[in-house]
C-alpha positions as CSV (number, residue, x, y, z in Angstrom):
1,M,18.3,40.2,-42.6
2,G,21.2,39.0,-44.8
3,Y,21.8,35.4,-45.7
4,F,25.0,35.0,-43.6
5,T,23.4,36.7,-40.6
6,F,20.4,34.4,-40.7
7,T,22.7,31.4,-41.1
8,F,24.8,32.5,-38.1
9,L,21.7,32.8,-35.9
10,I,20.5,29.3,-36.9
11,C,23.8,27.9,-35.9
12,L,23.6,29.6,-32.5
13,V,20.1,28.1,-31.9
14,V,20.8,24.6,-33.3
15,I,24.5,23.9,-32.7
16,L,25.5,25.7,-29.5
17,P,23.0,24.0,-27.2
18,S,24.8,20.7,-28.0
19,F,28.0,22.0,-26.4
20,P,27.2,23.3,-22.9
21,C,29.9,24.8,-20.8
22,Q,31.7,22.1,-18.8
23,G,30.2,21.6,-15.4
24,A,27.2,23.8,-16.1
25,I,23.7,22.8,-15.1
26,R,20.9,23.2,-17.5
27,P,18.0,25.5,-16.3
28,F,14.6,23.9,-15.9
29,W,13.3,25.6,-19.1
30,W,15.7,23.6,-21.3
31,K,14.9,20.1,-22.3
32,P,17.7,17.6,-21.5
33,I,20.3,17.7,-24.3
34,N,21.5,14.1,-23.8
35,K,19.6,11.0,-22.8
36,P,19.5,10.6,-19.0
37,E,22.0,8.2,-17.6
38,P,20.5,4.9,-16.5
39,T,20.9,3.9,-12.8
40,L,24.2,2.3,-12.1
41,L,23.1,0.6,-8.9
42,P,22.6,-3.1,-8.8
43,P,19.1,-4.6,-8.3
44,I,18.7,-5.5,-4.7
45,G,17.9,-9.1,-5.6
46,K,21.2,-9.5,-7.4
47,D,23.5,-7.8,-4.9
48,P,21.8,-7.7,-1.4
49,E,25.2,-7.4,0.2
50,F,25.7,-4.0,-1.4
51,Y,22.6,-2.7,0.3
52,R,23.3,-4.5,3.6
53,K,26.5,-2.6,3.8
54,L,24.8,0.7,3.2
55,Q,22.2,-0.2,5.8
56,K,24.5,-1.5,8.6
57,E,27.8,0.4,8.2
58,I,27.4,3.8,9.8
59,P,30.7,5.7,9.5
60,P,32.2,7.7,12.4
61,K,30.9,11.2,12.6
62,N,34.3,12.8,11.7
63,E,34.4,10.7,8.4
64,T,30.8,11.8,7.5
65,A,31.8,15.4,8.3
66,K,34.7,15.2,5.8
67,K,32.3,13.8,3.2
68,L,29.9,16.8,3.8
69,I,32.8,19.2,3.4
70,T,34.0,17.6,0.2
71,N,30.7,16.9,-1.5
72,I,28.0,19.3,-0.2
73,L,30.2,22.3,0.5
74,R,32.6,21.2,-2.3
75,I,35.7,22.4,-0.4
76,R,38.4,20.3,-2.1
77,P,42.1,20.8,-2.3
78,G,42.8,21.6,-6.0
79,G,39.1,21.1,-6.8
80,K,37.1,22.8,-9.5
81,R,36.0,26.4,-8.9
82,M,32.8,26.6,-6.9
83,M,29.7,27.9,-8.8
84,K,28.9,31.4,-7.7
85,L,25.1,30.9,-7.7
86,Q,23.6,28.0,-5.7
87,D,19.9,27.1,-5.0
88,F,19.3,24.5,-2.2
89,V,16.0,22.9,-1.3
90,I,16.0,21.2,2.2
91,V,13.4,18.4,2.1
92,M,12.8,17.1,5.6
93,D,10.9,14.1,6.7
94,G,8.4,14.9,9.5
95,S,6.7,11.5,9.8
96,S,5.7,10.3,13.3
97,S,8.4,7.7,13.6
98,I,11.0,10.5,13.9
99,R,9.6,12.2,17.0
100,Q,9.4,15.9,17.5
101,C,12.7,16.2,19.4
102,E,14.7,14.6,16.6
103,F,12.8,16.6,14.1
104,N,14.0,19.7,16.0
105,N,17.6,18.3,15.9
106,G,17.3,18.2,12.1
107,K,16.2,21.8,12.1
108,K,19.2,22.7,14.2
109,A,21.5,20.8,11.8
110,M,20.2,22.9,8.9
111,Q,20.5,26.2,10.9
112,S,24.1,25.3,11.8
113,L,24.9,24.6,8.1
114,L,23.4,27.9,7.1
115,Q,25.6,29.9,9.4
116,Y,28.6,29.1,7.2
117,T,28.8,31.5,4.2
118,Q,31.4,30.5,1.5
119,P,33.3,33.5,0.1
120,G,32.1,34.5,-3.4
121,V,29.1,32.2,-3.3
122,D,25.5,33.5,-3.4
123,A,23.5,30.6,-1.9
124,K,19.7,30.6,-1.4
125,Y,17.7,28.1,0.5
126,A,14.1,26.9,0.4
127,M,12.5,24.3,2.6
128,V,9.8,21.5,2.2
129,T,8.6,19.2,5.0
130,F,6.5,16.1,4.5
131,A,4.6,13.6,6.4
132,S,1.1,12.4,5.2
133,S,0.9,15.7,3.3
134,V,3.5,18.1,1.9
135,R,4.2,21.6,3.0
136,R,6.3,24.3,1.4
137,D,7.8,26.1,4.4
138,F,9.5,29.0,2.5
139,N,10.7,29.9,-1.0
140,F,14.4,30.7,-1.8
141,L,15.8,33.0,0.8
142,S,19.3,34.2,1.8
143,Q,21.1,32.0,4.2
144,S,20.5,34.2,7.2
145,D,16.8,34.6,6.4
146,A,16.4,30.9,5.8
147,A,18.1,30.0,9.1
148,A,15.7,32.3,10.9
149,K,12.6,30.9,9.1
150,I,13.6,27.3,10.1
151,S,13.0,28.1,13.7
152,S,9.2,28.4,13.1
153,V,8.9,25.2,11.0
154,T,6.6,22.8,12.9
155,F,6.6,19.1,13.2
156,P,3.8,17.8,10.9
157,R,3.5,14.1,12.0
158,G,1.9,11.3,9.9
159,Y,3.0,8.9,7.2
160,T,6.0,9.2,4.9
161,N,5.1,11.0,1.7
162,T,8.6,11.2,0.2
163,Q,7.5,11.3,-3.4
164,G,5.4,14.4,-2.6
165,G,8.3,16.2,-1.0
166,L,10.5,15.5,-4.0
167,A,7.8,16.7,-6.4
168,E,7.4,19.9,-4.4
169,A,11.2,20.4,-4.6
170,F,11.0,20.1,-8.4
171,N,8.2,22.7,-8.5
172,L,10.3,25.0,-6.3
173,F,13.2,24.9,-8.8
174,K,10.9,25.3,-11.7
175,T,8.8,28.2,-10.4
176,E,11.1,30.0,-7.9
177,G,14.6,29.0,-8.7
178,R,17.1,31.2,-10.5
179,R,17.5,30.5,-14.2
180,N,21.0,31.8,-14.6
181,F,23.0,29.4,-16.7
182,G,25.4,27.5,-14.4
183,T,23.4,27.8,-11.2
184,R,24.2,24.8,-9.0
185,K,20.9,23.2,-7.8
186,V,20.9,20.9,-4.8
187,V,18.3,18.9,-2.8
188,L,19.2,17.8,0.7
189,L,16.7,15.1,1.8
190,L,16.7,14.0,5.5
191,T,14.6,10.9,6.0
192,D,14.3,7.9,8.3
193,G,12.8,5.2,6.1
194,Q,10.8,3.8,3.3
195,S,8.1,6.0,1.8
196,N,4.5,4.7,2.2
197,I,2.3,7.1,0.2
198,L,2.4,6.5,-3.5
199,P,5.8,4.8,-3.1
200,H,5.9,3.9,-6.8
201,K,6.4,7.6,-7.6
202,T,9.3,8.2,-5.2
203,I,12.3,7.0,-7.3
204,P,10.8,8.5,-10.5
205,N,10.3,11.9,-8.8
206,A,14.0,11.8,-7.7
207,K,15.0,10.8,-11.2
208,A,13.2,13.8,-12.6
209,L,15.2,16.1,-10.4
210,K,18.5,14.4,-11.3
211,D,17.7,14.5,-15.0
212,A,17.1,18.2,-14.7
213,G,20.6,18.7,-13.3
214,V,19.9,18.7,-9.6
215,E,22.4,17.1,-7.1
216,V,20.3,15.0,-4.8
217,F,21.9,14.2,-1.4
218,V,20.2,11.8,1.0
219,V,20.8,11.7,4.8
220,A,19.5,8.2,5.7
221,V,18.7,8.3,9.5
222,G,18.5,5.1,11.5
223,N,20.4,2.4,13.4
224,E,21.8,-0.8,11.8
225,Y,18.3,-1.7,10.6
226,I,16.6,1.0,8.5
227,S,13.8,0.2,6.2
228,G,14.0,1.4,2.6
229,I,17.8,1.7,2.2
230,N,17.4,0.5,-1.4
231,E,14.9,3.3,-2.1
232,M,17.2,5.9,-0.5
233,A,20.2,4.8,-2.5
234,H,18.2,5.2,-5.7
235,I,16.9,8.6,-4.7
236,A,20.4,9.9,-4.2
237,K,22.6,10.9,-7.1
238,F,25.1,8.2,-8.0
239,P,27.5,7.2,-6.5
240,P,26.3,6.6,-2.9
241,A,29.8,7.1,-1.6
242,K,29.4,10.8,-2.4
243,F,25.6,11.4,-2.2
244,L,24.2,9.1,0.5
245,F,25.0,9.8,4.2
246,R,24.3,7.4,7.0
247,V,23.7,8.6,10.6
248,R,22.0,7.0,13.5
249,K,19.7,10.0,14.5
250,F,18.9,13.5,13.3
251,G,20.9,14.6,16.3
252,S,23.9,12.7,14.9
253,F,23.7,14.7,11.7
254,L,23.7,17.8,13.9
255,D,27.0,16.6,15.3
256,V,28.3,16.0,11.8
257,V,27.4,19.5,10.6
258,K,29.1,21.0,13.7
259,L,32.3,19.0,13.1
260,A,32.3,20.1,9.5
261,I,31.9,23.8,10.5
262,K,34.6,23.5,13.1
263,E,37.0,22.2,10.4
264,V,36.3,24.8,7.7
265,A,35.4,27.9,9.8
266,P,36.4,27.7,13.5
267,D,35.0,31.3,14.1
268,V,31.6,30.2,12.9
269,Y,31.8,27.1,15.1
270,E,31.7,29.4,18.1
271,I,28.2,30.4,16.9
272,V,26.9,26.9,16.0
273,K,28.1,25.1,19.1
274,K,25.1,26.5,20.9
275,Y,22.8,24.2,18.9
276,K,22.6,21.1,21.1
277,S,20.3,18.1,21.2
278,T,17.8,18.0,24.0
279,C,16.5,14.5,23.2
280,S,16.6,11.9,26.0
């Protein structure tokens, strides 16, 4: 190997990783190039009003549907081109406080969302449920296969092991996710409150995902009082205005998804409108 060829290869290895493509997400087998960004959220003791608003102000469903369209589906007028490859992990809280009927509504919301296929996008979905323990329901599948699999996911019941669910999502990306440079990686967490199994690990496990380039969305489910809104805000990617969703019930999120589908794909809405809440 000549001197100039050797020097060129060294430059490729040493210099190019410092200049990733704009908007690209680093695969899990790369170490972070830059130092992770510190949290930009205020401590709850210094700005309790910030968290009170997140807790109490539940937007109308049509506003939350627009937020879903813009930030999860990334359908934006004049927005940047959508990444062709996308890996999603659905992380769903199955603790006893949710009740089986509402858990089923969460499943219906996800099945509805998976009916919409964006042109030119190859999206794959995996699912994790958690209560006292954590369960990997299925690895990355096509949207249609994932929607079918969700039907058989059972309600686990128990405590709220959010940290375990996030850790399992990280493992899914690491072991089963695609390593193509530029693959968009997303976690969509649906939960109704404060974690209570090894809670000191919950925010660090979320941070590990975000430091690895994963977009973490949180659907915070509950009425005007919901425990753990501070934790949920720190789990979600910053800023909360884009990555934290507030709804009253899992059934409310089902309504939000259906409104979003009706807006972007009326023909698909004719399919998803069959998903209805049966909760009293």
